[in-house]
C-alpha positions in Angstrom: 145.3 170.3 62.3 141.9 171.1 61.5 140.5 168.6 64.1 142.9 171.0 66.6 141.7 174.3 64.9 137.9 173.3 65.6 138.5 172.7 68.8 140.1 175.7 69.5 137.5 177.5 67.5 140.2 178.6 65.2 138.4 179.1 61.7 140.4 178.0 58.4 140.6 181.9 57.4 142.5 182.8 60.6 144.7 179.9 60.7 146.6 180.2 57.7 148.6 183.5 56.7 148.1 184.8 53.2 151.4 183.9 51.9 151.1 180.3 53.2 152.3 179.0 56.8 150.5 179.9 60.1 148.3 182.8 60.9 149.9 185.6 62.7 147.9 184.9 66.1 148.6 181.6 65.8 151.7 182.3 65.9 151.6 184.7 68.9 150.0 181.4 70.4 152.7 179.2 70.1 155.3 181.9 71.0 153.2 182.3 74.3 153.0 178.7 75.1 149.2 178.5 74.5 149.3 175.9 71.9 151.9 173.7 70.7 152.8 172.9 67.1 154.8 169.9 66.0 155.8 169.9 62.1 155.0 166.2 60.3 157.5 166.5 57.1 155.4 164.2 54.8 152.0 166.3 55.1 151.6 169.2 52.8 149.3 172.2 52.2 149.0 175.7 52.3 152.8 177.0 51.7 154.2 173.9 52.0 154.4 172.1 55.5 151.8 171.6 57.5 152.0 172.1 61.3 149.6 170.1 63.7 148.4 172.4 66.8 147.1 170.9 70.3 146.2 173.2 73.0 148.9 172.9 75.6 147.0 174.3 78.7 143.6 175.2 80.0 141.3 175.6 77.0 139.5 178.4 78.8 141.9 181.1 78.3 143.3 179.9 75.8 139.8 180.4 74.0 139.2 183.4 75.2 142.7 184.7 73.7 141.8 182.8 70.3 138.0 184.1 69.8 139.0 187.8 70.6 141.8 188.2 67.8 139.2 185.9 65.6 136.9 188.7 66.3 139.6 191.5 65.4 140.1 192.3 69.1 142.8 193.1 70.6 144.9 190.6 73.2 144.1 192.2 76.6 146.3 191.6 79.6 144.6 191.2 82.9 146.3 194.5 83.7 143.8 196.3 81.2 146.0 195.9 77.4 149.1 195.7 76.1 151.9 197.7 77.9 152.0 201.4 75.7 155.2 201.8 76.8 156.7 198.8 74.6 157.3 200.3 71.1 157.6 199.1 67.7 158.6 201.5 65.0 157.8 200.0 61.8 159.7 200.6 58.6 159.3 204.3 57.4 157.7 204.3 53.8 159.9 206.4 50.9 157.7 208.3 48.8 160.4 209.7 46.7 160.7 209.0 43.2 164.1 207.9 43.5 164.4 203.9 44.7 167.9 204.8 46.2 166.0 207.3 48.6 164.6 204.2 50.5 168.2 203.9 52.1 167.5 207.3 53.5 163.9 206.5 55.0 165.5 203.4 56.8 168.4 205.5 58.1 165.3 207.9 59.7 163.9 204.9 60.7 167.2 203.2 62.6 167.9 206.4 64.0 164.4 206.9 66.2 164.7 203.3 67.2 168.2 204.3 68.5 167.2 207.2 70.1 163.8 205.8 72.0 166.3 202.9 73.3 167.9 205.0 75.2 164.9 205.9 77.5 165.0 203.4 80.1 161.3 203.8 80.9 160.3 202.5 77.1 160.9 199.0 75.8 161.5 199.0 71.9 161.5 196.2 69.7 164.7 195.8 67.8 164.5 196.9 64.0 165.4 193.2 63.2 162.5 192.2 64.2 160.1 195.0 62.8 161.4 195.1 59.2 158.8 191.9 59.3 156.1 194.5 58.3 157.7 196.8 55.5 154.5 197.6 53.7 152.5 195.1 55.6 148.7 195.3 55.3 148.0 193.9 59.0 146.7 196.5 61.5 148.1 198.3 64.3 146.2 195.5 66.5 147.6 192.9 64.7 151.1 194.0 64.7 151.1 194.5 68.6 149.6 191.3 69.6 152.5 189.7 67.7 155.1 192.0 69.4 153.8 192.4 72.6 153.7 196.1 72.0 151.2 198.4 73.2 152.1 201.3 71.0 153.1 201.4 67.0 155.0 204.0 65.4 154.1 204.4 61.7 156.0 207.0 59.3 156.8 207.9 56.0 159.5 210.0 54.6 159.5 212.1 51.1 162.7 213.6 49.8 163.5 215.9 46.9 166.6 217.6 46.5 167.5 219.7 49.9 164.1 219.2 51.3 162.5 216.5 53.3 158.7 215.9 54.5 158.7 213.3 57.3 155.3 212.2 58.3 154.9 210.3 62.2 151.9 209.1 63.6 151.6 207.2 67.2 149.1 204.4 67.2 147.6 202.5 70.4 147.5 199.0 69.8 144.9 198.4 72.0 142.4 200.4 70.2 143.9 201.3 67.0 143.0 204.9 67.7 145.7 207.7 67.1 147.5 209.1 70.1 149.4 211.7 67.8 150.5 212.6 64.5 152.8 215.1 62.9 154.3 216.2 59.6 157.9 218.1 59.4 158.4 220.3 56.1 162.3 221.1 56.6 166.1 221.2 55.3 167.8 218.0 54.7 170.2 218.8 57.3 167.6 219.4 59.7 166.8 215.6 59.7 168.1 215.3 63.3 166.4 217.8 64.7 162.8 216.1 63.9 164.1 212.9 64.8 165.0 214.4 68.6 161.4 216.2 68.5 159.4 213.1 67.4 161.5 211.0 70.3 160.6 213.7 72.8 156.7 213.7 71.6 156.9 210.4 72.0 157.8 210.3 75.6 155.3 213.0 76.1 152.2 211.7 74.9 153.3 208.1 76.9 153.3 210.0 79.9 157.6 208.8 80.4 159.7 210.8 82.4 163.2 211.1 80.8 166.3 211.1 83.2 168.2 214.1 82.6 171.1 212.5 81.0 168.5 210.6 78.8 167.2 213.8 77.3 171.0 214.6 76.8 171.5 211.6 75.0 168.8 211.5 72.6 169.3 215.6 71.7 172.8 214.5 70.5 172.9 213.0 66.8 175.1 210.4 66.4 176.4 212.1 63.3 176.1 215.4 61.2 176.1 213.6 57.8 173.1 212.0 56.1 175.4 210.1 53.9 177.5 208.6 56.7 174.4 207.5 58.4 172.9 205.8 55.3 176.4 204.5 54.8 176.3 202.6 58.3 172.9 201.4 57.6 173.8 199.6 54.6 176.7 197.8 56.9 174.4 197.1 59.5 172.7 195.2 57.0 175.3 193.1 55.9 176.9 192.3 59.6 173.4 190.8 60.1 173.6 188.3 57.3 176.9 186.4 59.5 178.0 185.5 56.1 182.0 185.8 54.9 180.4 188.0 52.2 178.3 189.7 54.3 181.3 190.7 56.7 183.3 192.1 54.1 180.6 194.1 52.4 179.6 195.5 55.9 183.2 196.5 56.6 183.5 198.2 53.2 180.2 200.3 54.2 181.8 201.2 57.6 184.7 202.2 56.6 183.2 204.6 53.8 181.0 205.6 56.7 184.1 207.1 58.7 185.3 208.7 55.4 181.9 210.3 55.1 182.2 211.4 59.0 185.7 210.2 60.7 184.2 211.3 63.9 181.1 209.0 63.5 181.7 206.5 66.8 178.8 204.4 65.7 180.6 203.1 62.6 183.8 202.5 64.5 182.0 200.3 66.8 180.6 198.7 63.7 183.8 197.6 62.2 185.0 196.4 65.9 182.0 193.7 65.7 182.8 192.8 62.1 186.5 192.1 62.7 185.8 190.2 65.9 182.7 188.1 64.7 184.2 187.7 60.9 187.0 185.5 62.9 184.9 183.9 65.4 183.1 182.6 62.6 186.1 181.0 61.2 186.4 183.5 58.3 189.4 185.0 59.5 192.3 184.5 61.8 192.1 185.5 65.2 194.6 187.4 66.8 195.2 190.1 64.0 191.2 190.4 64.0 191.4 190.6 67.7 194.1 193.5 68.0 191.8 195.6 64.8 188.5 195.2 67.2 190.2 196.6 69.6 191.6 199.5 68.3 188.2 200.3 66.6 186.1 200.0 69.5 188.4 202.0 71.9 188.6 204.9 68.7 184.5 204.5 68.8 184.5 205.3 73.1 187.1 208.2 72.7 184.8 209.6 70.2 181.6 208.8 72.4 182.1 207.7 76.1 178.4 207.3 76.5 177.7 205.0 73.3 176.4 201.5 74.3 177.2 200.1 71.3 180.9 200.8 71.7 180.8 199.5 75.3 179.1 196.1 74.4 181.7 195.6 71.9 184.8 196.6 74.3 182.9 194.1 76.7 182.9 191.2 74.2 186.4 191.5 72.8 188.4 191.9 76.1 186.5 188.7 77.3 186.6 186.7 74.4 189.5 187.8 72.7 192.5 189.9 74.7 192.5 188.5 78.5 189.2 186.5 79.8 189.0 189.4 81.9 185.1 188.6 82.5 184.9 191.5 85.5 185.6 194.4 83.3 183.6 192.4 80.2 180.6 192.6 82.7 181.1 196.3 83.4 181.4 197.0 79.9 177.8 195.0 79.1 176.4 196.0 82.1 177.0 199.8 81.3 175.6 199.4 77.6 172.9 197.8 79.4 172.2 201.2 81.1 172.9 203.3 78.7 170.5 202.1 76.2 168.0 199.5 78.0 166.4 198.4 74.9 169.7 197.3 73.7 168.9 193.7 72.4 172.6 192.5 71.8 173.8 194.4 75.0 171.4 191.7 76.8 172.3 188.7 74.7 175.7 189.0 75.4 175.7 189.8 78.9 173.4 186.9 79.4 176.3 184.4 77.5 178.6 186.0 79.9 176.8 185.2 82.9 176.0 181.8 82.0 179.6 180.8 81.7 180.0 182.3 85.3 177.5 179.9 86.7 174.9 183.0 87.1 172.2 180.5 85.5 169.2 182.5 86.4 169.9 185.8 85.7 171.4 184.4 82.0 168.4 183.2 81.5 166.6 186.1 82.3 168.8 188.4 80.2 168.4 186.0 77.5 164.5 186.6 77.7 164.9 189.9 77.8 167.0 190.3 74.7 164.2 187.8 72.6 161.6 190.2 74.1 163.1 193.3 72.5 163.9 191.3 69.0 161.1 188.7 69.0 161.8 187.6 65.4 165.8 187.2 66.0 167.0 183.5 65.2 170.6 184.7 67.1 168.2 185.5 70.4 166.3 182.1 70.0 169.5 180.5 70.1 171.2 182.6 73.3 167.8 181.5 75.3 168.4 177.9 74.1 172.0 178.0 75.0 171.3 179.7 78.8 169.0 176.6 79.1 171.9 174.3 77.9 174.7 175.9 80.3 172.0 175.7 83.0 171.7 172.0 82.4 168.1 172.4 81.7 168.1 170.7 78.2 164.5 170.2 77.6 163.3 173.9 78.4 166.3 174.7 75.7 164.7 172.2 72.9 161.2 173.3 73.9 162.7 177.2 72.7 164.1 176.2 69.2 161.1 173.7 68.4 158.6 175.9 69.5 160.7 178.8 67.3 160.9 176.9 64.5 157.1 176.2 64.4 155.8 179.7 64.9 158.5 180.4 62.1 159.4 177.7 59.3 162.5 179.3 58.1 164.6 179.2 61.4 165.1 176.1 61.0 167.5 177.0 57.9 169.7 178.9 60.2 172.7 176.7 61.0 172.8 177.7 64.7 169.2 176.2 65.5 170.5 172.8 64.1 173.9 173.2 66.0 172.2 174.1 69.5 169.8 171.7 69.1 171.7 169.1 68.2 174.3 170.1 71.4 171.0 169.6 73.7 170.2 165.9 72.3 173.5 165.0 73.0 173.5 166.7 76.1 170.6 164.1 77.1 172.1 161.0 75.6 170.4 161.1 72.7 173.6 160.8 70.3 171.8 159.8 66.9 169.4 162.4 66.9 172.5 165.4 67.9 174.8 163.8 64.7 171.7 164.5 62.3 171.5 168.2 63.6 175.0 168.5 63.9 175.9 167.6 60.3 172.7 169.6 59.1 174.7 172.6 61.0 178.0 172.1 59.3 176.3 171.8 55.7 174.4 175.0 56.5 177.6 176.7 57.7 179.8 175.8 54.8 181.8 173.5 57.1 183.0 176.2 60.3 185.4 174.6 62.1 183.9 175.0 65.5 180.7 173.1 64.2 182.9 170.9 62.6 184.4 170.0 66.0 181.1 169.7 67.6 180.3 166.6 65.1 183.0 165.2 65.9 182.7 165.2 69.3 179.0 163.5 68.6 180.1 161.3 66.4 182.6 159.9 68.6 180.0 159.8 71.4 177.7 158.3 69.2 180.3 155.5 68.8 180.9 156.0 65.2 184.8 156.2 65.7 185.5 156.2 61.8 183.6 159.2 61.2 184.6 161.2 63.9 188.3 160.3 63.2 187.9 161.8 59.6 186.4 164.4 60.9 189.6 164.9 63.2 192.0 164.7 60.3 190.2 167.1 58.2 190.5 169.8 61.2 194.3 168.8 61.9 194.6 169.3 58.0 192.5 172.8 58.3 193.7 176.3 57.5 196.2 177.4 60.7 194.5 180.1 63.0 191.1 179.4 62.1 191.3 175.7 63.6 192.3 175.7 67.0 193.8 173.2 69.4 190.4 173.6 71.2 188.3 172.2 68.0 190.8 169.3 68.2 190.6 168.4 72.3 186.6 168.8 71.6 186.8 165.7 69.2 189.6 163.9 71.4 187.0 163.7 74.2 184.0 162.5 72.0 186.3 159.5 71.2 187.1 158.9 74.8 190.8 160.1 74.5 191.2 162.1 78.1 194.6 162.2 78.3 195.4 163.6 74.5 192.1 166.1 75.2 193.6 167.3 78.7 197.0 167.8 76.9 195.3 169.9 74.4 193.6 172.0 77.0 196.5 172.9 78.5 198.3 174.0 75.1 195.0 176.1 74.4 195.3 177.5 77.8 199.1 178.4 77.6 198.4 179.5 73.5 195.5 182.0 74.8 192.8 180.3 72.4 190.4 182.7 71.9 186.9 181.7 73.4 188.4 179.2 75.6 186.8 180.1 79.1 183.7 180.0 77.0 184.2 176.4 75.6 185.8 174.8 79.1 182.9 176.5 80.7 180.5 174.7 79.3 178.6 171.3 79.5 181.0 169.5 76.8 183.9 169.2 78.9 182.2 168.9 82.1 182.4 165.0 81.9 186.1 165.6 82.8 185.1 167.8 85.7 186.4 165.2 88.5 190.1 165.7 86.8 192.5 167.4 89.1 194.0 168.8 85.4 190.5 170.6 84.5 190.4 171.6 88.0 193.8 173.3 88.1 192.5 174.5 84.4 189.2 176.1 86.0 190.9 177.6 89.1 193.6 179.6 86.8 190.3 181.0 84.8 188.3 181.5 87.9 185.2 179.2 86.2 183.1 178.0 88.6 183.0 174.1 88.9 
């Protein structure tokens, strides 16, 4: 590593982060593909694992980039600098004495991100990525280079009784200069008016033209209740954990938000997502969850027909849970992207749907956009890898995952990282390596049925029949509603029981098993593409083949 560092003129001071691992701009180099990282588990150093770096492309542009950052300068594009219309809103500091007021400061920040995300002329980094900069001592140019964002918004909130003081500053990440700053001393109930004013000022100073519809939506608060907003934000936090306990806590907070404001459409949309994903991750029975999810999302749209989050949720639910109607689902997801262009999850879900319909180039573009908006998100990294997998560009998918893990070692503790790395390697015929990754995914997920099925399939392909049959038995003995005939069909496919596999697929079609179209359209069942029985299923589902 030190040899590679000397070759690229990276000093030891800039090589490592303050708390171990790689330095910030080295991680940025890896994400851009200018440096390639490889992790060697037996080597240890500051912060644990040491990564060996090597220059991947022409040394001169890499050298210029490294030198500029090492000297404390800002990364400049050929166009003259980082795009100022790409914004990162950092977590707001709570200046209140009461620790519980930190949630209120988070709510102010979350709502500002949501409003700015409506503007088609802006690209707003997701909160899940900017959270990494809470209480950071990094400069705006450093943050801007890591997120490829030319504008940084910082703020603080002080709450005292019914009075609030909100201080905002807009910083140019290219120059570290302040573009605009203002303080607001108002009544607590004026918080939404403050957020509207800040949003308008930001677009004004960045010279971004607002469409009339965008201006109207930016000026309309999602709720008049600060209590409901705080509860919703807590629900969002737990929803993002994607664990059984996390889903339960999220549902509880979203329900409390609805109690605080029965007309809070976003909270209903949050409930819809929880009901769907809790079942999709194997923590609840699918059909009952689908019904609840549909009820919640339709209520959200009834309350706010222009709510992007609700349209995205509706598209996802009707496609995966109700009737596999991909045309209506695509319409809903594209509406979500139109209503909120910086809504990363809408781009992510649209990518997945497009992949399943064989529109691979656009699917990859949407996945890249989702990752651009949420660069530190594990889910967005795996979605891009999935898009490459579906397009049979496995090596590019593996490269995405390995680069992400090198830039952020904690990514390798995410079970979907191992799941997709396993699927990609199995697709390349690397069965031993694929099995190892899938075993890790099953362990980290606490035995999710869909991942067990992937493992059983991989074991069968690797010739480990005894272990594959044990997985099959475990699935057959599993809780009904969580394990589906589709899971069983996948393991039988790996074992080479093609007739049994096709029979189970036909049964899953009749049962309208959730996610059936998604799975059948993927590469796993592609080896049966010459079967007239599978062709018939694909024709009924309107899946390109």
